[in-house]
C-alpha positions in Angstrom: 42.6 65.6 52.3 43.4 67.4 55.5 41.5 70.3 54.1 38.5 68.8 54.7 36.8 68.7 58.2 36.7 65.2 59.8 34.0 63.6 62.4 35.4 62.4 65.7 36.4 58.8 65.7 33.9 56.2 65.8 31.3 58.3 64.3 30.2 58.9 60.8 29.8 61.7 58.4 26.9 62.7 57.5 27.8 65.6 55.2 26.9 65.0 51.3 28.3 67.2 48.4 25.5 68.3 46.1 28.3 68.1 43.3 28.3 64.4 43.1 27.7 63.6 39.4 26.5 60.2 38.5 26.6 58.0 35.9 24.3 55.1 35.3 25.6 51.5 34.5 23.3 48.5 33.7 22.7 46.0 35.6 21.4 42.9 35.1 18.1 41.9 37.1 19.0 39.0 39.5 21.9 41.0 40.9 19.4 43.9 41.5 17.0 41.6 43.1 19.5 40.2 45.1 21.1 43.6 46.2 17.6 44.4 47.3 17.5 41.6 49.5 15.1 39.1 47.9 16.9 36.1 47.8 19.9 34.9 47.1 21.0 35.5 43.6 21.3 31.5 42.4 17.5 31.2 43.7 16.6 34.0 42.1 17.4 32.9 38.8 16.2 29.5 39.1 13.0 32.0 39.9 13.1 33.7 36.9 14.3 30.6 34.6 10.7 29.2 35.7 8.8 32.6 34.7 7.7 33.5 38.3 9.5 37.5 38.0 7.8 39.7 35.2 9.5 43.3 34.0 6.4 45.8 33.0 4.4 43.0 33.1 6.0 40.7 30.5 8.0 37.5 31.6 11.7 38.4 32.5 14.7 36.3 30.9 17.7 35.2 32.5 20.1 37.4 32.2 18.2 40.6 31.1 19.0 44.2 31.6 16.5 46.7 33.9 16.3 50.6 33.8 15.6 52.7 36.4 11.4 53.5 35.9 10.7 49.1 34.8 8.3 47.4 37.3 9.2 44.5 38.6 6.5 42.1 39.8 7.7 39.3 42.1 5.6 37.0 44.6 2.7 38.9 44.5 4.1 42.4 45.2 5.4 45.0 43.0 8.6 46.8 43.0 10.0 50.1 41.3 13.8 50.4 39.6 15.3 53.6 40.6 18.3 55.3 40.7 20.5 55.4 44.1 23.1 57.6 44.8 26.3 55.8 44.9 26.6 54.1 48.5 30.4 53.4 48.9 32.1 54.5 52.5 35.8 55.4 52.9 37.8 55.4 56.5 40.7 56.2 57.3 41.9 53.7 60.2 44.8 54.1 62.6 46.3 51.2 62.7 48.4 49.9 66.1 51.2 47.8 65.8 50.6 43.8 66.3 47.5 44.0 63.9 47.8 41.8 60.5 46.0 43.5 57.4 43.8 40.1 56.6 40.1 39.5 57.2 40.9 36.2 59.3 44.5 35.0 61.0 45.0 31.3 61.6 47.2 32.5 64.4 44.3 34.1 66.0 45.9 37.6 66.0 43.7 40.9 66.0 43.3 42.0 62.5 42.8 45.5 61.3 38.9 44.6 60.4 37.9 43.7 63.7 36.9 47.3 64.9 35.7 48.2 61.8 31.9 49.2 61.8 29.8 46.4 60.0 28.4 46.7 56.4 25.4 45.1 54.3 25.8 44.0 51.0 29.2 45.2 50.8 32.7 44.8 52.5 35.5 46.8 53.4 39.1 46.4 51.3 42.4 47.6 52.7 44.0 50.1 50.1 47.6 48.7 50.3 48.6 46.4 53.3 50.8 47.2 56.2 52.8 44.8 58.4 52.4 43.7 61.3 55.2 45.7 63.3 53.8 49.0 61.5 51.6 51.7 62.2 49.7 54.0 60.7 47.1 55.2 58.0 45.0 52.4 56.5 42.5 53.9 53.9 39.8 51.2 53.6 37.0 51.7 51.4 33.7 50.0 49.5 34.5 50.8 46.0 37.0 47.9 44.4 37.7 50.1 41.5 39.4 52.7 43.4 41.1 50.2 45.5 42.6 48.6 42.7 43.6 52.3 40.9 45.4 53.2 44.0 47.3 50.5 44.5 48.1 50.0 41.0 52.1 50.8 40.2 50.9 52.5 37.0 49.1 55.3 39.0 52.4 56.2 41.0 50.2 57.2 44.3 52.7 58.0 46.3 52.9 57.0 50.4 54.7 58.8 53.1 56.1 57.3 56.0 57.6 58.6 59.1 60.5 56.1 60.0 63.1 56.2 63.4 66.3 54.6 62.4 68.9 53.9 64.4 72.3 53.9 62.8 75.0 56.5 61.1 73.5 58.2 58.2 75.4 60.8 56.1 74.9 62.1 52.4 76.3 59.6 50.4 73.5 57.1 51.8 70.8 59.6 51.4 71.8 60.1 47.7 72.0 56.1 47.3 68.5 56.0 48.6 67.2 58.3 46.3 68.7 57.5 43.3 68.1 53.6 43.6 69.6 50.9 44.7 69.1 46.7 44.1 66.9 45.1 45.9 66.1 41.2 46.0 63.2 41.9 44.2 64.5 44.4 41.6 65.5 48.5 42.0 64.1 50.5 44.2 64.5 54.5 45.4 62.4 56.9 48.1 61.3 59.5 46.1 61.8 61.8 48.8 63.5 62.0 52.1 63.7 64.9 54.8 64.6 64.9 58.0 62.4 65.1 61.0 64.6 65.4 64.4 65.7 62.7 67.0 68.0 62.4 69.6 71.8 60.3 70.0 71.9 57.5 67.8 68.3 57.7 67.0 67.2 59.9 64.3 63.9 60.4 62.4 62.8 60.6 58.7 59.9 61.5 56.3 60.3 59.1 53.4 58.3 59.0 50.4 57.6 55.9 48.1 55.5 55.6 44.4 55.2 51.7 45.3 54.4 49.2 47.8 56.2 46.6 47.9 56.5 44.2 51.1 58.6 45.7 53.8 60.0 48.2 51.2 60.7 51.1 53.3 62.8 48.8 55.8 64.5 46.8 52.8 65.8 50.2 51.7 67.1 51.4 54.6 69.0 47.9 55.4 70.6 48.3 51.8 72.8 51.0 53.7 73.3 49.5 56.8 70.6 51.1 58.8 67.8 49.8 60.9 64.2 50.7 61.5 63.0 50.6 65.0 59.5 52.5 64.3 57.6 52.8 60.8 54.4 54.6 60.6 52.4 55.9 57.4 51.2 59.0 58.0 49.9 59.7 54.2 48.5 57.8 51.4 47.8 59.6 48.1 45.8 62.9 49.1 44.8 61.1 52.7 46.8 62.1 55.4 46.4 60.3 58.8 44.6 63.1 61.6 46.6 64.1 64.1 43.5 64.0 66.5 42.9 60.3 65.1 43.7 58.0 68.5 45.7 54.7 67.5 43.2 51.8 67.0 40.1 54.4 66.2 39.0 55.6 62.2 37.4 58.2 60.7 35.1 58.6 57.7 35.4 60.4 54.6 33.3 62.4 53.0 31.5 61.9 49.3 33.2 65.0 48.2 36.8 63.3 49.2 35.5 60.3 47.2 35.2 61.7 44.2 38.4 63.7 44.5 40.1 60.3 45.0 38.7 58.6 42.2 39.7 61.8 39.8 43.4 61.7 41.4 43.7 58.0 39.7 41.5 58.8 36.7 38.3 57.0 37.2 36.1 59.9 36.6 32.6 60.4 37.6 31.3 58.2 40.5 29.0 55.3 39.0 25.3 55.3 40.1 23.5 52.4 41.2 20.2 50.7 40.6 17.7 50.0 43.0 14.3 48.3 44.0 11.4 50.7 45.7 8.5 49.1 46.7 5.4 50.6 44.7 3.2 52.8 46.6 0.5 50.9 48.5 2.8 48.1 48.7 2.6 48.1 52.2 -0.7 49.2 53.0 -1.8 46.1 51.3 0.0 43.8 53.4 -1.1 45.6 56.8 -5.0 45.6 55.1 -4.4 41.5 54.6 -2.9 40.7 58.4 -6.1 43.0 60.0 -8.5 40.9 58.0 -6.5 37.8 59.4 -5.9 39.1 62.8 -8.9 41.6 63.3 -7.9 44.8 64.0 -6.1 45.9 66.4 -7.5 47.1 70.2 -5.6 49.8 71.5 -4.1 48.9 75.0 -4.2 51.5 78.5 -2.3 49.2 80.1 0.5 51.8 79.9 -1.6 54.8 80.1 0.0 57.0 82.8 3.4 56.1 81.6 5.6 58.9 80.1 7.0 57.4 76.5 10.1 58.7 74.9 11.6 58.3 71.6 14.2 55.9 71.2 17.6 57.2 70.3 19.7 55.6 67.7 23.6 56.0 66.6 22.8 56.6 63.0 
């Protein structure tokens, strides 16, 4: 996605595209309530069964679906069901060697998830793995449907690697690697091989694969008695590793980029989401109750002559 300007590493893009299309999918009541932070799904299911949750003034039933415009009453408060734009996020992470592509490592090694921004109500999914000795591009997303589609062999999303090799390479070896060789887990091949320079004994090549089997690039070169001394992924589908993105840093893609990635693997428009919004007067009634119990607050004059500055945020 080199045609889009990316934010500096470690910062979040605020660019939003007005052209994003939304497609609404019905959701169950307990899922929406749990996503809004009203309780765990199991606890909410018990409350729904006991008749303590109402939809449009009628007792809700377990598994009932809700639509935009419905009103939910729970614990003496009211919420309105609204349509939200997709909240999925996507990052390009420049993985260094020495990190493992797993959430937790029994050996205590650093993982690719350690430096990513924290999420609420979602989790990062790595699109394709990189072994501990391979660096470069890892696409991180909260869109599980997108991740599965990009990794599925049937979609043939190409991956490009820069590899430094040690050993003699001739035209016959390159031809065999493009035509296909037999590995332990079946036939494999590079869809493209491009020489990228190098010095005596060490040469750089850019190679492309249409699948992502374990250590496939290294094993393909090894089948020709050639050793890979350095390996870096520089592209995954339409996503390129930004040249200015330092190792160990990340950069966030835009909503438009997300839509393009979905369209490339045939997923179509982004799904819309249902969410809950407190009804007007919801918070005011809470304040009134608090003031009635505690009495009106008195304005403090203790810091009358102290200059106040608005707090800054990193949002």
